[in-house]
C-alpha positions in Angstrom: 107.0 77.8 72.8 106.2 81.1 74.5 103.5 79.4 76.5 105.8 76.6 77.5 108.5 79.1 78.7 105.9 81.1 80.6 104.7 77.9 82.3 108.2 77.0 83.3 108.9 80.4 84.7 105.6 80.3 86.7 106.6 76.9 88.1 110.1 78.1 89.0 108.7 81.2 90.7 106.2 79.2 92.7 108.9 76.7 93.8 111.2 79.5 94.8 108.5 81.3 96.7 107.8 78.2 98.7 111.5 77.5 99.3 112.4 81.0 100.2 109.4 81.8 102.4 110.3 78.7 104.5 113.8 80.2 104.7 115.7 76.9 104.2 117.7 78.2 101.2 121.4 77.5 101.8 123.4 80.7 101.6 126.6 82.5 102.6 126.4 85.9 104.2 129.4 88.2 103.3 130.8 91.0 105.4 132.8 94.1 104.2 135.8 92.9 106.3 136.0 89.8 104.2 134.5 87.4 106.8 131.5 85.2 105.8 129.1 82.9 107.5 127.3 79.9 106.1 123.7 79.2 106.9 120.2 79.9 105.5 118.8 83.1 104.1 116.3 85.1 102.1 115.9 88.6 100.8 112.8 90.5 101.8 111.6 94.1 101.6 113.8 94.4 98.5 117.0 95.4 100.2 117.2 93.4 103.5 118.4 90.0 104.3 117.1 87.5 106.8 119.8 85.1 107.8 120.3 82.3 110.3 123.3 80.1 110.9 121.2 76.9 111.5 117.6 76.0 111.0 117.0 76.0 114.8 118.1 79.7 115.1 115.9 82.7 114.9 116.8 84.8 111.8 118.7 88.1 112.1 117.9 91.0 109.8 120.8 92.6 107.9 121.2 95.6 105.6 124.2 97.1 103.8 125.7 98.6 107.0 128.3 95.8 107.7 127.1 93.1 105.3 128.3 93.3 101.7 126.0 90.7 100.3 124.7 87.2 100.2 125.3 84.1 97.9 122.6 81.5 97.5 123.6 77.9 96.9 121.8 74.8 95.8 121.0 75.9 92.2 122.7 75.0 89.0 125.2 77.6 90.0 125.6 80.1 92.9 123.5 83.2 92.8 125.2 86.3 94.3 123.7 89.6 95.5 125.7 92.6 96.6 125.0 95.9 98.2 125.8 98.9 96.0 125.1 102.6 96.2 123.7 104.1 92.9 123.6 107.6 91.4 120.4 109.3 92.4 119.9 106.7 95.1 122.5 107.4 97.8 120.4 107.3 101.0 120.9 103.5 101.4 122.5 100.8 99.3 120.5 98.6 96.9 120.8 94.9 97.1 121.2 93.8 93.5 121.9 90.5 91.8 125.4 90.4 90.3 125.3 89.1 86.7 128.8 89.8 85.5 132.0 91.0 87.1 135.2 92.5 85.8 136.3 96.1 85.1 132.6 96.7 84.8 130.2 94.8 87.0 126.6 94.3 85.8 123.8 94.3 88.4 120.1 93.7 88.0 117.2 94.7 90.2 114.0 92.9 89.4 111.0 94.6 91.0 109.9 92.1 93.7 108.8 92.8 97.2 109.4 89.9 99.6 111.1 86.9 98.0 114.3 86.0 96.3 114.2 85.2 92.6 117.5 83.9 91.3 118.7 83.7 87.7 118.3 80.1 86.5 119.6 80.6 83.0 123.2 81.6 82.6 122.5 84.1 79.9 119.1 85.4 81.1 118.6 87.5 84.3 116.0 86.8 86.9 112.7 86.0 85.3 114.0 85.4 81.8 113.3 88.6 79.8 113.7 92.3 80.2 110.5 93.4 81.9 109.4 96.9 82.8 110.3 96.1 86.4 113.9 95.0 85.5 116.6 97.7 86.1 120.2 97.2 85.1 123.0 98.9 86.9 126.7 99.1 85.9 129.7 100.1 87.9 133.4 100.4 87.0 135.9 99.4 89.6 137.1 103.0 90.1 133.5 104.4 90.5 131.9 104.9 93.9 128.3 104.8 92.6 126.6 102.5 90.1 124.8 103.9 87.1 121.3 102.8 86.2 120.9 102.1 82.6 117.6 103.7 81.5 116.0 105.1 78.4 116.5 103.9 74.9 118.9 100.9 74.7 121.4 102.2 72.1 121.6 105.7 73.6 122.3 104.6 77.2 124.8 101.9 76.2 126.7 104.4 74.0 126.8 106.9 76.9 128.4 104.3 79.2 130.3 102.0 76.9 130.8 104.4 73.9 134.6 104.1 73.7 134.3 100.5 72.6 133.7 100.4 68.9 133.0 96.6 69.0 130.0 97.1 71.2 128.6 99.8 68.9 129.1 97.6 65.9 127.3 94.7 67.7 124.4 97.0 68.7 124.0 98.1 65.1 124.0 94.4 64.0 121.4 93.6 66.7 123.7 91.2 68.5 123.5 93.2 71.8 120.1 94.2 73.3 118.5 94.2 76.7 118.2 90.4 76.7 122.0 90.0 76.1 123.3 92.5 78.7 125.5 89.8 80.3 127.2 89.1 76.9 127.6 92.9 76.3 129.3 93.5 79.7 131.5 90.3 79.3 132.5 91.5 75.9 133.5 94.9 77.3 135.5 93.3 80.1 137.2 90.9 77.7 138.0 93.1 74.7 137.5 96.8 75.6 139.6 97.3 78.7 143.3 97.4 79.3 144.6 95.0 82.0 
């Protein structure tokens, strides 16, 4: 089973690398003022976007100055990336995949240099498991900077979500772990916040 999953992931990564490097992935570029443009895009150099409105156009390079993010289309569901500033990383915004939104938004940054890797499984980020290169970030609506979750799982989760007894109980029961971060944040947004 592990071998089959690994082969599927490798196939998907190769397919994506081909599609993205040819820059024919349908996408929508989003601006901070609320405007958006449909066209074709890719992520490169981790935090930059190449985007063109039509296949005949030359691509423009965008960063987080006036662009808020990009949404890729043509998969089982849309894959959204957004620019966010993070604690201890305030020089320029990071371009992170948005996995869950609500009172707390969950972002993931998978260490890749020059191509876009979307999530293909609704419950599993980017390449399917929590790898050493995977970094999760969380940000409440009222926070200016995202917080990188690092260190031992239980300790860092309690530091950020500690006021929610349901999360602590589910961590102790091994329901929540790195591989279920989307479920954890959705649980927090659904049951641990006041509307």
